[in-house]
C-alpha positions in Angstrom: 151.8 81.3 167.4 149.7 78.2 167.9 149.7 76.2 164.6 145.9 75.7 164.6 145.2 79.4 165.2 147.8 80.3 162.5 146.0 77.9 160.1 142.6 79.5 160.9 143.9 83.0 160.3 145.4 81.8 157.0 142.1 80.3 155.9 140.3 83.5 156.9 142.7 85.5 154.8 142.1 83.2 151.7 138.4 83.5 152.3 138.5 87.3 152.1 140.7 87.2 149.0 138.2 84.7 147.4 135.3 87.0 148.2 137.1 90.0 146.7 137.8 88.0 143.5 134.1 87.0 143.3 133.0 90.6 143.8 135.4 91.8 141.1 134.1 89.2 138.6 130.5 90.1 139.5 131.2 93.7 138.8 132.8 92.9 135.5 129.8 90.9 134.4 127.2 93.4 135.7 128.9 96.4 134.1 127.4 95.7 130.5 123.9 95.4 132.0 124.4 98.7 133.9 125.7 100.4 130.8 122.7 99.1 128.8 120.4 100.4 131.4 122.0 103.9 131.2 122.0 103.9 127.4 118.4 102.9 127.0 117.2 105.5 129.5 119.3 108.3 128.1 120.8 107.4 124.8 117.7 106.2 122.8 115.4 109.2 123.8 118.1 111.7 123.0 118.8 110.2 119.6 115.2 109.3 118.6 113.9 112.8 119.3 116.5 114.1 116.8 115.6 111.6 114.0 111.9 112.5 113.4 110.1 115.7 114.3 107.0 117.7 113.3 107.5 121.1 111.6 105.3 123.4 113.7 104.7 125.7 110.6 104.0 123.1 107.9 102.8 120.4 110.2 104.8 117.9 108.1 107.1 115.2 109.4 110.8 115.9 108.9 113.2 113.0 108.9 116.8 113.8 110.0 120.0 111.8 109.6 122.1 111.2 112.7 124.0 114.5 112.0 120.7 116.4 112.3 120.3 117.2 108.6 116.8 116.9 107.1 116.8 114.1 104.5 113.0 113.9 103.8 109.8 115.6 104.5 106.8 113.3 104.9 103.2 114.3 104.1 101.7 110.8 104.0 98.4 109.3 105.1 98.9 107.5 108.4 96.6 105.6 110.8 96.8 103.6 114.0 97.4 99.9 113.2 94.6 98.8 115.5 92.0 100.3 117.8 92.2 99.6 121.6 93.6 100.8 124.9 97.3 101.9 125.2 98.6 99.7 128.0 102.2 100.9 127.8 103.5 104.0 126.0 106.7 104.8 124.3 109.6 105.3 126.6 107.8 104.1 129.7 109.5 101.6 132.1 108.3 98.1 132.3 110.6 96.5 134.8 111.8 93.8 135.1 111.1 93.1 131.4 112.6 96.3 129.9 113.8 99.6 131.3 112.7 101.6 128.2 109.7 100.6 126.1 110.6 101.0 122.4 107.1 101.1 121.1 103.4 101.4 122.1 101.4 98.5 123.3 97.7 98.5 122.3 95.3 96.0 123.7 91.7 95.0 123.0 89.5 96.5 125.7 87.9 93.1 126.4 91.2 91.2 126.3 90.3 89.3 123.1 92.6 88.0 120.4 92.1 88.5 116.7 91.6 92.2 116.0 92.8 93.1 112.5 96.1 94.8 112.1 96.8 97.3 109.3 100.1 99.1 108.4 100.3 102.7 109.8 101.6 103.9 106.4 102.1 102.4 103.0 105.2 100.4 102.4 106.7 97.1 101.5 106.8 94.1 103.8 110.4 93.1 104.5 109.8 90.5 107.2 106.8 88.3 108.1 107.7 85.3 110.3 107.7 83.9 113.8 110.3 83.4 116.6 109.7 81.5 119.8 110.8 84.4 122.0 110.7 88.2 122.0 108.3 89.5 119.3 106.7 86.1 118.5 104.9 86.3 115.2 105.8 89.7 113.8 105.9 91.9 110.6 108.4 94.6 109.6 107.5 97.1 106.9 109.8 99.4 105.0 108.2 102.8 104.3 111.2 104.4 102.5 113.2 107.4 103.7 114.8 105.1 106.4 111.5 104.6 108.1 110.4 101.1 109.2 107.6 99.8 111.4 107.1 96.6 113.4 104.0 94.8 114.5 104.6 92.1 117.1 102.9 89.3 119.2 100.5 88.6 116.3 98.2 85.5 116.4 98.2 85.4 112.6 100.3 86.8 109.7 98.3 87.6 106.6 101.0 89.0 104.4 104.2 87.9 102.7 107.7 89.4 102.2 107.8 91.7 99.3 104.1 92.6 99.3 103.1 96.3 99.0 100.7 97.3 101.7 98.8 100.4 102.7 96.5 101.6 105.5 93.3 99.5 105.4 95.0 96.3 104.3 94.8 93.5 106.9 98.4 92.3 107.4 97.8 90.2 110.6 95.7 89.6 113.7 96.3 90.8 117.2 97.6 88.1 119.5 99.9 87.1 122.4 102.8 85.2 120.8 106.4 85.5 122.0 107.2 87.2 125.2 103.8 88.6 126.0 101.8 89.1 129.2 98.4 89.1 127.4 96.7 89.9 124.0 98.0 93.1 122.5 99.9 94.6 119.6 103.4 95.9 120.2 103.8 98.7 117.6 107.1 100.3 116.8 108.3 102.9 114.4 112.0 103.3 113.6 114.2 105.7 111.8 117.7 104.4 110.8 116.7 101.4 112.8 116.4 103.4 116.0 113.0 103.4 117.8 111.1 106.7 117.5 107.8 107.6 119.2 105.0 106.5 116.9 103.0 109.6 118.0 105.4 111.6 115.9 103.8 110.1 112.8 100.2 109.6 114.0 97.8 112.0 115.7 95.1 111.2 118.3 94.7 107.9 120.1 94.2 104.3 118.8 
Protein backbone atom coordinates (compact mmCIF):
# COMPACT_ATOMS: atom_id res chain seq x y z
CA UNK A 1 0.00 0.00 0.00
CA UNK A 2 1.16 3.51 -0.77
CA UNK A 3 2.75 4.94 2.45
CA UNK A 4 0.84 8.28 2.29
CA UNK A 5 -2.49 6.43 1.91
CA UNK A 6 -1.57 4.04 4.74
CA UNK A 7 -0.75 7.05 6.94
CA UNK A 8 -4.11 8.69 6.14
CA UNK A 9 -6.00 5.50 6.98
CA UNK A 10 -4.09 5.24 10.24
CA UNK A 11 -4.93 8.84 11.15
CA UNK A 12 -8.60 8.23 10.31
CA UNK A 13 -8.61 5.19 12.57
CA UNK A 14 -7.11 7.21 15.45
CA UNK A 15 -9.69 9.94 14.85
CA UNK A 16 -12.55 7.44 15.17
CA UNK A 17 -11.05 6.02 18.37
CA UNK A 18 -10.64 9.53 19.80
CA UNK A 19 -14.27 10.37 18.98
CA UNK A 20 -15.40 7.16 20.67
CA UNK A 21 -13.40 8.04 23.81
CA UNK A 22 -14.88 11.56 23.86
CA UNK A 23 -18.42 10.18 23.53
CA UNK A 24 -17.75 7.69 26.33
CA UNK A 25 -16.53 10.41 28.69
CA UNK A 26 -19.45 12.67 27.73
CA UNK A 27 -21.86 9.84 28.56
CA UNK A 28 -20.20 9.30 31.93
CA UNK A 29 -20.41 12.99 32.82
CA UNK A 30 -24.01 13.37 31.61
CA UNK A 31 -25.27 10.26 33.41
CA UNK A 32 -25.60 11.98 36.84
CA UNK A 33 -27.56 14.85 35.25
CA UNK A 34 -29.87 12.38 33.55
CA UNK A 35 -30.30 10.44 36.81
CA UNK A 36 -31.12 13.69 38.65
CA UNK A 37 -33.71 14.55 36.02
CA UNK A 38 -35.38 11.16 36.42
CA UNK A 39 -35.30 11.28 40.21
CA UNK A 40 -36.72 14.80 40.45
CA UNK A 41 -39.55 13.96 38.09
CA UNK A 42 -40.46 10.64 39.65
CA UNK A 43 -38.77 10.24 43.03
CA UNK A 44 -39.70 13.48 44.81
CA UNK A 45 -43.44 13.37 43.93
CA UNK A 46 -43.71 9.71 44.92
CA UNK A 47 -42.02 10.32 48.27
CA UNK A 48 -43.51 13.73 49.12
CA UNK A 49 -47.08 12.53 48.56
CA UNK A 50 -46.50 9.86 51.23
CA UNK A 51 -45.03 12.23 53.85
CA UNK A 52 -48.01 14.55 54.35
CA UNK A 53 -51.69 13.98 53.62
CA UNK A 54 -55.11 15.25 54.65
CA UNK A 55 -57.40 12.80 56.45
CA UNK A 56 -60.66 12.93 54.49
CA UNK A 57 -62.71 12.17 57.62
CA UNK A 58 -61.13 14.45 60.23
CA UNK A 59 -59.73 16.98 57.71
CA UNK A 60 -56.56 17.08 59.78
CA UNK A 61 -53.06 16.88 58.33
CA UNK A 62 -51.24 13.64 58.97
CA UNK A 63 -47.44 13.52 58.93
CA UNK A 64 -45.89 10.19 57.97
CA UNK A 65 -42.35 8.93 58.35
CA UNK A 66 -40.57 7.47 55.29
CA UNK A 67 -41.97 4.03 56.23
CA UNK A 68 -45.52 5.35 55.94
CA UNK A 69 -46.36 5.36 59.66
CA UNK A 70 -48.27 8.37 61.05
CA UNK A 71 -46.03 10.23 63.50
CA UNK A 72 -48.16 13.35 64.05
CA UNK A 73 -51.60 14.79 63.40
CA UNK A 74 -51.67 18.53 62.75
CA UNK A 75 -54.61 20.78 63.55
CA UNK A 76 -52.87 24.15 63.41
CA UNK A 77 -53.77 27.59 62.11
CA UNK A 78 -52.11 28.11 58.73
CA UNK A 79 -52.10 30.95 56.23
CA UNK A 80 -50.52 31.89 52.93
CA UNK A 81 -47.27 33.79 53.58
CA UNK A 82 -48.15 36.53 51.11
CA UNK A 83 -51.00 37.52 48.80
CA UNK A 84 -50.43 37.54 45.05
CA UNK A 85 -50.49 35.55 41.84
CA UNK A 86 -49.12 32.01 41.62
CA UNK A 87 -46.64 32.14 38.74
CA UNK A 88 -45.26 28.62 39.16
CA UNK A 89 -46.87 25.80 41.10
CA UNK A 90 -45.43 22.87 43.01
CA UNK A 91 -44.12 20.12 40.75
CA UNK A 92 -44.32 22.18 37.58
CA UNK A 93 -41.43 22.25 35.14
CA UNK A 94 -39.40 25.42 34.70
CA UNK A 95 -36.77 24.47 32.15
CA UNK A 96 -33.92 25.20 31.76
CA UNK A 97 -33.78 26.34 35.41
CA UNK A 98 -35.27 23.26 37.09
CA UNK A 99 -37.15 20.17 35.89
CA UNK A 100 -39.28 19.97 39.03
CA UNK A 101 -40.35 23.03 41.04
CA UNK A 102 -40.02 22.30 44.75
CA UNK A 103 -42.31 25.06 46.00
CA UNK A 104 -44.84 27.68 44.95
CA UNK A 105 -43.85 31.04 43.45
CA UNK A 106 -46.14 33.92 44.45
CA UNK A 107 -45.70 37.31 42.76
CA UNK A 108 -47.15 40.75 43.35
CA UNK A 109 -49.80 41.42 40.69
CA UNK A 110 -48.07 44.72 39.80
CA UNK A 111 -44.54 43.35 39.89
CA UNK A 112 -43.62 45.38 42.96
CA UNK A 113 -41.05 44.53 45.62
CA UNK A 114 -41.70 44.84 49.35
CA UNK A 115 -44.91 42.97 50.20
CA UNK A 116 -44.73 41.68 53.82
CA UNK A 117 -44.03 37.97 54.33
CA UNK A 118 -45.50 36.04 57.26
CA UNK A 119 -44.85 32.44 58.38
CA UNK A 120 -47.49 30.01 57.18
CA UNK A 121 -47.58 28.36 60.62
CA UNK A 122 -46.06 29.09 64.03
CA UNK A 123 -42.51 27.93 64.57
CA UNK A 124 -38.93 28.88 65.36
CA UNK A 125 -36.57 30.55 62.88
CA UNK A 126 -33.56 28.30 62.27
CA UNK A 127 -31.99 30.23 59.38
CA UNK A 128 -32.15 33.89 58.33
CA UNK A 129 -29.35 34.94 56.02
CA UNK A 130 -28.29 35.61 52.44
CA UNK A 131 -26.37 33.79 49.72
CA UNK A 132 -25.34 35.30 46.37
CA UNK A 133 -26.93 32.51 44.33
CA UNK A 134 -29.99 30.24 44.54
CA UNK A 135 -32.42 31.43 47.21
CA UNK A 136 -30.73 34.80 47.82
CA UNK A 137 -32.00 36.28 51.08
CA UNK A 138 -34.08 33.54 52.68
CA UNK A 139 -35.55 32.26 55.93
CA UNK A 140 -36.15 28.71 57.17
CA UNK A 141 -38.59 28.00 59.99
CA UNK A 142 -38.91 24.79 62.03
CA UNK A 143 -42.54 24.00 62.90
CA UNK A 144 -41.88 20.79 64.81
CA UNK A 145 -42.99 17.29 63.80
CA UNK A 146 -40.25 17.26 61.09
CA UNK A 147 -41.97 20.14 59.24
CA UNK A 148 -39.98 23.13 57.98
CA UNK A 149 -40.78 25.98 55.61
CA UNK A 150 -38.60 28.20 53.44
CA UNK A 151 -39.16 31.76 52.17
CA UNK A 152 -36.74 32.82 49.43
CA UNK A 153 -35.66 35.75 47.21
CA UNK A 154 -36.52 38.28 49.92
CA UNK A 155 -35.59 41.95 49.67
CA UNK A 156 -35.41 42.24 53.47
CA UNK A 157 -35.07 39.88 56.42
CA UNK A 158 -36.93 41.09 59.50
CA UNK A 159 -36.30 38.21 61.89
CA UNK A 160 -33.38 36.45 63.56
CA UNK A 161 -32.35 32.87 64.23
CA UNK A 162 -34.02 31.47 67.33
CA UNK A 163 -37.01 33.80 67.21
CA UNK A 164 -40.48 32.33 67.74
CA UNK A 165 -42.85 33.47 64.99
CA UNK A 166 -46.50 32.96 64.10
CA UNK A 167 -48.91 33.87 61.28
CA UNK A 168 -49.30 37.64 61.19
CA UNK A 169 -45.70 38.39 62.16
CA UNK A 170 -43.67 40.10 59.44
CA UNK A 171 -40.49 38.06 58.95
CA UNK A 172 -39.35 39.69 55.70
CA UNK A 173 -40.28 41.48 52.48
CA UNK A 174 -40.88 40.02 49.04
CA UNK A 175 -37.99 40.61 46.65
CA UNK A 176 -35.88 39.31 43.81
CA UNK A 177 -32.52 38.30 45.31
CA UNK A 178 -30.52 35.23 44.32
CA UNK A 179 -31.46 33.37 41.16
CA UNK A 180 -34.71 35.16 40.42
CA UNK A 181 -36.37 36.24 37.18
CA UNK A 182 -38.49 38.92 38.88
CA UNK A 183 -40.06 39.99 42.19
CA UNK A 184 -41.73 37.03 43.89
CA UNK A 185 -41.68 34.77 46.94
CA UNK A 186 -40.49 31.20 46.54
CA UNK A 187 -42.35 29.31 49.28
CA UNK A 188 -41.51 25.74 50.24
CA UNK A 189 -42.81 23.32 52.84
CA UNK A 190 -40.74 20.27 53.71
CA UNK A 191 -41.23 17.10 55.74
CA UNK A 192 -38.05 15.24 56.74
CA UNK A 193 -36.27 17.79 54.53
CA UNK A 194 -38.16 16.65 51.42
CA UNK A 195 -40.32 19.20 49.55
CA UNK A 196 -44.07 18.66 50.00
CA UNK A 197 -46.87 20.51 48.23
CA UNK A 198 -47.73 23.58 50.39
CA UNK A 199 -51.38 23.14 49.40
CA UNK A 200 -51.43 20.08 51.66
CA UNK A 201 -51.20 22.49 54.59
CA UNK A 202 -53.04 25.57 53.29
CA UNK A 203 -56.48 25.84 51.69
CA UNK A 204 -57.55 28.25 48.94
CA UNK A 205 -55.24 30.54 47.03
CA UNK A 206 -52.82 33.26 48.10
